N, C-alpha and C positions, 0 to 999 in steps of 0.2 A: 276954566273952560276945558272940555274934554278934547284930547288930542290923540293923534296916532291911532293905535289899534283899538282904543276904547270906543271910538266912534260916538255918535250922538245917542243919548239916552231918550227913549220914547216913553213918555208917561201916558197913563190912561186918558188924561185930559187932552194931551196933544193928539192922541189917536182919535178921540171922539170929535175933535175939531177938524179932523182930516176926512171925515165921512161926507160924501157927496151923493146927491140923488141922481141916478142915471136917467137918460131920456125915456126909458120905459118904466120908470118908477121904482127901480131897484136901488139898493144902497151899496155904494162903492167906498171902500177904505183905501185911500190913496196915500201911501207912505213912500212914494218913489223919490229919488234924489234927496234922501235925508241923511246920508252919511252913516247908515246903520251897518254895524259889523256883526251883530248877533240878533237872532229872531226875538222880537219884543214879546215877552210872556204876557204882558198886560193886554195885548189884543185878543187873547183867548176869551176875554170877557165880551168881545164884540164878534163872536163867532157866528152870529146870525146874519152877517152881511152877505150880499150876493156876489160881490166882486172884491178881489184883493190885489192891490198893486204894490209890490215890493221891488220893482225894477230899479236899475241904476243905483244900487247900493254896493256894499262890500260884504255881503253875506256869504259865508262859507258852508253853512249847513242849514237845512230846514228840518225841524224836529218832527218826531212822530205825532206830536200833538196837533199837527195840521189837520188831522182827521176830525177834529172838533168842528171844522168849518163844513158841515154837511150840506148847507144850502148853497155852497159856493158853485157858481157856474162859470166863473171867469177868473183865472189866476195868471198873473204876469210876474215872472221872476227873471226876466232877461237882464243881461249886463250886471251880473254879480260875479262871485268867485266860487260858485258851487261845483264841487267835485263829485257829488252823488245826490241822490234823492231818497227819501225814506220810503219803505215799502207801504207805509200808511197812505201814501198818495192815491193808491188804488181804491181806497174807500170813498173817494169823492165822486160818487156816482152821478151827480148832477153836472159835473164839469163839462162845459161846452167848448171852452177855449183854454189852452195851456201854452204859454210862451216861456221856454227855458233857453232861448237863444243867447249866445255870447256869454258862455260860462266855461267851465273846465271839465265838463262831463265826458266820461269815457264809456264805451259800449259796456264794459264789464260792470260799471257802476250804475247803469240804468236798471231800475228794479223791474223784475218780471211782472210786477203788479200793474204796470202801465197798461197792460192789455185788458185790465178790468174796467177801464174807463169807457164803457159801452156807448155813452152819449157824446163822446168827444167828436167835435166837427173840425177843429183847427188845432194843429200841433206844430210848433216851431222848435226844431232841434238844431238850427243853423249855428255856425260859429262856435263849435265845440271841438272835442277831440275824438270823435267817433270813427272807428276804423271799419265798422260794419253796422248794418241795421238789423235789429232783432226781428226774426221772422214772425215772432209772436205779435208784432204790431198789426199783422194781417187780421187779427181778431177785432180790430176797431172798425167795424163795418159801416159806421156812420161818418167816418173821416172823409172830409171833402178837400182839405188843404193840408199840405205837409211841407215844411221847410227843412232841407237837409244840406243846404249850401255851406261851403267853407268848412268842410270836415276832412277826414282822411279816407273817404270811402272809395273802394275799387269796384263795388257792385251794389245793386239794390235788389233785394229778393222779390220774386214774382208775387209773393203773398201781399206785399205792399204796393207794388206797381199796379196790380190788378184789383185793388179794392173797389167794390162795386159803385161807390158814390164819389170816388176821387176825381176832382176837377182840376186841382192845381198842385203841381209838385215842382219845387225848385231845388235842384241838386247841382247847381253851378259851382265851379271852382273846387272840384274834388279830383283826385288823381286816378280817374278812370283809365283803363288800358290804352284807349286811343280816342281820338276826337269824335269818331262816329258813334262809339258806344256812349260817350259822354252826352252827346246830343240826344241819344235815345233815352238816357236816364233823365235828362233835364226836361224832356218833353214827351212823356209816355202817352199823353192823352191825344189821340188822333181825332181830328174834327173834319167834318165834311161841309163844304160850302154848297148851298143850294142855288140852282139857276132857275129862275122862273120865266116862262115864256107866256106872253099875253098878246092879245090882239089889240089893234089900234082903238077899236070902239070901246074897249074896257078901260082906257086911260083917260084921266082928266086932261084938260087943255094944257096946263103947265107941264105935266109929265110928258104928254105927247110931243110938245114942242122941244123939250129937252132931248128926248130920244131921237127926234128927227134931226136935230142939230148934230147929235153924236153920229148918226148914220151918215149925214152929209160929210162930216169930217173923215169918216172911214172911206167913203166913196172917193174923196179927193186923194187920199193916200193910195188907194188902189189904182187910180189913174196915173199916179206918179211912179209907183213901184210895180214892175211887171210881176204878175202872179204865175208861178210855175205850172199850175193846173187850174182849170176852171171848176169852181165848186158850185153846188146847188144853192140857190138863194130862196129865201122865204120872205117876200116883201110884206106880208101881213103880220109877221111875227117880230116882236121887239124884245130886247133884253134890257129893261131899265136899270137893273143892278149888275151890269156886266163887269163893273170894276169892283173886285172883291178886295177887302182890306184884310191884311194878315199881320196884325200887331200883337205878337206873342206876349210882349211885356205887360199888356193891359190885364192879362189874366194870371200872370205868374204871381206867386206869393212873394211878398217883399218883407 
């Protein structure tokens, strides 16, 4: 039985048996949690898969031959021991999702070719050893989610914060200069809540009753608590969604 640094040997038969069909009809090669220490060369014969999962192993290196996976749209390498990535990763032009969280990557060893992944929507770089974010990532105009949490970052370049389609950015637990700036980095996406005013005649019976009940409660509070100044009232206008929810964790990248 293989022990220690040798890890588990992946044969072509094992790899073929690890292929699954995804919900949208693609083919996913799932070799996660297999105790792999070196990239299995045999899987190069299965390079036509759409998704490749090598997460939660003990990989220290991804070879340049990863470029053979030209159909790849989903690549998960999280929770390994990677210290760098090959330049060839920039050739994976169909890549939509890249997770390299929880490795040993440094800023110096992030290949410049990452900025060639023009179709990338989701990038997770959390739990690594990054002391800065390459400004070249600002070239990833399709990027919608990025994870930068648990690194050694002191700032995030505007080229990344101002990506046109960016919706989620998690930069928690980085040594930013002060808490205010950290909050800005963790939540750069500013959102506006809309307040809709409607007339009673436009509401259904159940909504009208709910709003009237809320208004009655407010009136009771006004009778108990003296108001410092008399404000204008609009009896025919109601605000059915007056209680806005602001749960940031629902949209943060995890």
